[in-house]
N, C-alpha and C positions, 0 to 999 in steps of 0.2 A: 183394785187392779194396779199392779206395779209394772212399769215398763223398764225393760233392761236395754242398755245400749248394745250396739253391735259387739263391742269388745267384751262386755259382761256375758252376753249370750254365748259368744264363741268360746269363752273360757269354761262356762258350764257344760257346753256340748263337746269340748275338747276338739274344736275345729278351728281353722284359720278364719279371722274376721272377714277376709276377702270371700270366703266360701258363702258366708251368710249374706253378703252383699249381692252375690250372683243369684238372680231370680230363678234360673233353671235349677240350681241346687236346692233352693227353698221349696220349689214345686215338687222335686223328687222326694224330699223328706217330709212334705206336707206341713210346712211351717209358714204361716202368714206373717207379714210385717206390717207395722203401722208407720206411715210416713207423715211427719209433721214438719212442714217447711222442707228443709234440706236434710233433716235428721231422720234416721230410721230406728225404730224401736221394736222390741218383741215383748209380748205379754208373758210375764213370769210363769203363769199357770200353763201356757202353751208349751213352754220349754220343759216344765216338769212333766207334762203329759207325754211329750215326745220321748223323754228319758225313760219314763215308766213303760211306754209301748215297746221300746227297744230292749228292755231289761230281760235277761234270760231267766226263765223260771225253771228251777231244778225239780226233779221228781220229789214229792213229799214236802216241798216248801210250803210253809203256811199252815201246816197241820199240827203244830205244837200246841 
């Protein structure tokens, strides 16, 4: 399990880091955070799953 910082996760998701700090935004996109002391991190697999869930599937895609 690899943890991404707020900045790394925001870059992968193409959103502002402040958005990921906002709990209401994270609840809306269904992304949990891990807090260790004052630092907030995100599991890389969760970020990948979120990206995959939001990916547009075109007709006939994956049938090659």
